[in-house]
C-alpha positions as CSV (number, residue, x, y, z in Angstrom):
1,X,8.4,26.1,3.9
2,X,4.8,27.3,3.6
3,X,2.8,28.5,6.6
4,X,-0.1,26.2,7.1
5,X,-3.2,27.0,9.2
6,X,-3.3,25.0,12.5
7,X,-6.4,22.9,12.9
8,X,-6.5,21.5,16.4
9,X,-9.5,19.2,16.0
10,X,-7.9,17.7,12.9
11,X,-4.8,17.0,14.9
12,X,-6.8,15.2,17.6
13,X,-8.5,13.0,15.0
14,X,-5.1,12.2,13.5
15,X,-3.8,11.1,17.0
16,X,-6.9,8.9,17.4
17,X,-6.3,7.3,14.0
18,X,-2.6,6.7,14.8
19,X,-3.4,5.0,18.1
20,X,-6.0,2.8,16.4
21,X,-3.6,2.0,13.6
22,X,-0.9,1.1,16.2
23,X,-3.2,-1.4,18.0
24,X,-4.6,-2.8,14.7
25,X,-1.1,-3.5,13.4
26,X,0.1,-4.9,16.8
27,X,-2.8,-7.3,17.1
28,X,-2.6,-8.3,13.5
29,X,-5.8,-6.7,12.1
30,X,-5.9,-6.8,8.3
31,X,-7.9,-3.6,7.9
32,X,-7.3,-0.5,10.0
33,X,-10.1,0.6,12.3
34,X,-11.0,3.7,10.3
35,X,-11.4,1.6,7.2
36,X,-13.8,-0.9,8.9
37,X,-16.6,1.7,9.0
38,X,-19.5,1.3,6.6
39,X,-18.8,2.9,3.2
40,X,-15.1,3.4,3.8
41,X,-12.4,2.2,1.4
42,X,-11.1,-1.4,1.8
43,X,-7.5,-0.2,2.1
44,X,-5.4,2.9,2.1
45,X,-2.0,3.1,0.5
46,X,0.9,4.3,2.6
47,X,2.3,7.7,1.5
48,X,5.6,9.6,2.0
49,X,5.6,13.4,1.4
50,X,8.9,15.3,1.1
51,X,9.9,18.8,0.1
52,X,13.0,20.2,-1.6
53,X,13.7,23.8,-2.5
54,X,12.1,23.3,-5.9
55,X,9.2,20.9,-5.4
56,X,7.0,18.8,-3.2
57,X,7.2,15.0,-3.8
58,X,4.4,12.6,-2.9
59,X,5.2,8.9,-3.1
60,X,2.5,6.3,-2.6
61,X,2.8,2.5,-2.4
62,X,0.2,1.1,-4.7
63,X,1.4,-2.4,-5.7
64,X,-0.3,-4.7,-8.2
65,X,-2.2,-2.0,-10.1
66,X,-2.2,-0.7,-13.6
67,X,-1.6,3.0,-14.1
68,X,-5.0,3.2,-15.8
69,X,-6.6,2.2,-12.5
70,X,-5.1,5.2,-10.6
71,X,-6.4,8.7,-10.7
72,X,-4.5,11.8,-9.6
73,X,-6.4,15.2,-9.3
74,X,-5.7,18.6,-7.9
75,X,-8.7,20.8,-7.0
76,X,-8.9,23.7,-4.5
77,X,-5.3,23.0,-3.3
78,X,-6.2,19.4,-2.5
79,X,-4.3,16.6,-4.1
80,X,-6.3,13.4,-4.3
81,X,-4.9,10.0,-5.3
82,X,-7.7,7.4,-5.8
83,X,-8.3,4.2,-7.6
84,X,-9.4,0.6,-7.4
85,X,-7.5,-2.6,-6.9
86,X,-9.5,-5.3,-8.5
87,X,-9.6,-8.8,-7.0
88,X,-7.9,-11.5,-9.0
89,X,-10.1,-14.6,-9.4
90,X,-9.6,-17.7,-11.6
91,X,-12.4,-19.9,-12.9
92,X,-11.1,-22.9,-11.0
93,X,-12.1,-23.5,-7.4
94,X,-9.4,-22.8,-4.8
95,X,-9.5,-23.4,-1.1
96,X,-7.9,-20.4,0.6
97,X,-6.2,-21.0,3.9
98,X,-5.4,-17.4,4.5
99,X,-6.2,-14.2,2.7
100,X,-4.3,-11.1,3.6
101,X,-4.1,-9.1,0.4
102,X,-6.7,-6.3,0.2
103,X,-8.7,-5.2,-2.7
104,X,-11.2,-2.5,-3.4
105,X,-11.3,1.2,-3.9
106,X,-9.1,3.8,-2.1
107,X,-8.7,7.5,-1.9
108,X,-6.1,9.7,-0.2
109,X,-6.3,13.5,-0.1
110,X,-3.7,16.1,1.0
111,X,-3.7,19.8,1.4
112,X,-1.2,21.4,-1.0
113,X,0.0,25.0,-0.4
114,X,-0.8,27.5,-3.1
115,X,2.9,27.9,-3.8
116,X,2.7,24.9,-6.2
117,X,2.5,25.5,-9.9
118,X,-0.5,23.3,-11.0
119,X,0.5,23.5,-14.7
120,X,3.8,21.7,-14.1
121,X,2.6,18.8,-11.9
122,X,3.8,15.4,-13.1
123,X,3.0,11.8,-12.0
124,X,4.7,8.5,-12.8
125,X,4.0,4.9,-11.8
126,X,6.9,2.4,-11.6
127,X,7.3,-0.9,-9.7
128,X,4.2,-0.3,-7.6
129,X,5.2,3.2,-6.5
130,X,3.3,6.3,-7.7
131,X,5.4,9.4,-7.6
132,X,3.7,12.8,-7.9
133,X,6.0,15.9,-8.3
134,X,4.5,19.3,-7.6
135,X,7.0,22.0,-8.7
136,X,6.9,25.2,-6.7
137,X,6.2,28.6,-8.2
138,X,9.2,30.7,-8.8
139,X,8.2,33.3,-6.2
140,X,7.8,30.6,-3.6
141,X,11.3,29.3,-3.8
142,X,13.7,30.1,-1.0
143,X,16.0,33.0,-1.9
144,X,19.1,33.9,0.0
145,X,19.4,37.6,0.6
146,X,23.0,38.8,0.8
147,X,23.9,41.0,3.8
148,X,26.1,44.0,3.2
149,X,28.5,45.2,5.9
150,X,28.8,48.9,6.4
């Protein structure tokens, strides 16, 4: 496990966002509060980040998109997943009674420890789930050190 610098103000902002998200989901808001601000994305995909001895795995739910509409970049130890979900419109006139699906651009960024080998990163998109695998450098992998008894 990598040592990550503690940023107390960032933690406070995350708590505020989580409380806002809780109330938005409880009362049925379609768009979370942090996304309702001017210039913010229309939606933010949910992400799971896990770690094994060999790699860090990022899985993002991005349903209804083409892989060509998704962009994954790594710059200055920040992994960014971005894209745009285009609205589907037919030429015929439809009367909508309820619209809950969200469209528009999105962007998520995550700090990645320097223990990742940037040349071996891979990404695949299947059934609406984007999976980014970030292999660790050989020197960053956990090594068990044998103890000798004297």
